[in-house]
C-alpha positions in Angstrom: 104.0 61.2 154.5 101.3 63.0 152.5 101.5 61.9 148.9 100.0 63.6 145.8 99.1 61.2 143.0 99.0 62.3 139.4 99.4 61.3 135.7 101.3 63.0 132.9 100.6 62.3 129.2 103.6 61.7 126.9 104.2 60.9 123.3 107.1 58.7 122.0 109.5 61.5 121.2 108.7 63.9 124.1 111.8 64.8 126.2 110.4 65.3 129.7 112.0 67.5 132.3 111.0 68.1 136.0 111.1 71.3 138.0 110.6 71.3 141.8 110.1 74.4 144.0 109.6 74.7 147.7 107.4 77.7 148.3 106.4 80.3 150.9 110.0 81.1 152.0 110.6 77.9 154.0 114.0 76.1 153.8 114.0 72.6 152.4 115.3 70.2 149.7 113.9 67.8 147.1 114.9 64.6 145.3 113.6 63.2 142.0 113.5 59.4 141.4 112.6 57.2 138.5 112.7 53.4 138.7 114.6 53.7 142.0 117.3 55.8 140.4 118.0 59.3 141.7 117.7 61.8 138.8 118.5 65.0 140.7 118.3 66.7 144.1 118.8 70.1 145.6 117.6 72.8 147.9 114.6 75.1 147.4 114.4 74.9 143.6 115.4 72.3 141.0 115.0 73.3 137.4 115.2 71.2 134.2 116.0 67.8 135.8 116.0 65.4 132.7 113.5 62.6 133.3 113.5 60.8 129.9 111.9 60.2 126.6 108.2 59.5 126.3 108.6 56.0 124.7 110.6 54.8 127.7 108.6 56.6 130.3 105.1 55.2 129.7 104.1 52.8 132.4 106.7 54.2 134.9 106.2 56.4 137.9 108.2 59.5 138.9 108.7 59.9 142.6 109.6 63.3 144.1 110.1 63.9 147.8 110.4 67.3 149.4 111.4 67.9 153.0 110.9 71.4 154.5 111.0 73.1 157.9 108.7 75.7 159.3 111.2 78.5 160.0 112.3 81.8 158.6 109.0 82.5 156.8 106.0 84.8 157.8 103.5 81.9 157.4 103.0 78.4 158.6 101.8 77.3 155.2 104.4 75.2 153.5 104.2 74.0 149.9 106.0 72.1 147.1 105.2 72.2 143.4 106.4 69.7 140.9 106.1 70.8 137.3 106.6 68.4 134.3 107.4 69.8 130.9 108.2 68.4 127.5 104.9 66.5 126.9 101.9 68.0 125.0 101.5 70.5 127.9 103.3 71.6 131.1 101.6 70.3 134.2 102.1 71.6 137.8 101.3 69.4 140.8 100.9 71.4 144.0 100.9 70.1 147.6 100.4 72.2 150.7 100.8 71.6 154.4 100.1 73.9 157.4 102.5 73.5 160.2 101.2 73.5 163.8 104.4 74.6 165.5 107.6 76.5 164.9 110.5 74.4 163.5 108.1 71.6 162.5 109.5 69.5 159.6 107.3 67.9 157.0 108.0 65.5 154.1 105.7 65.7 151.0 105.8 63.1 148.3 104.6 63.1 144.7 104.0 59.9 142.6 103.3 60.8 138.9 102.6 58.0 136.4 103.4 58.4 132.7 100.6 57.6 130.2 100.1 58.0 126.5 100.7 56.2 123.2 102.9 56.4 120.1 100.4 58.4 118.0 100.1 62.2 118.5 97.7 63.1 121.3 
């Protein structure tokens, strides 16, 4: 499964949330995990999934999986965007895949590591 790697900077008191959107009109669903625990799941769009506080997130990795199917859209380009908010800035992570056939299914993964320190960044 194609995997997008990233990092997200946090400070101790930051309350981080995750948004996930499957784009380009394709049906699909996503699931958000931290430390093997499911934090949230849903179809097409997830908004405001609570991830945690910066002090406890540093050194951990958020994993998001999105599964979509090439149908019902005018394009074969499928995409998923994970956006983390609550740290010093919002950060989107985009991944795209071009289907080669109708009804093709694809799973995309994101692994986003949390970095930072107690002092203001």
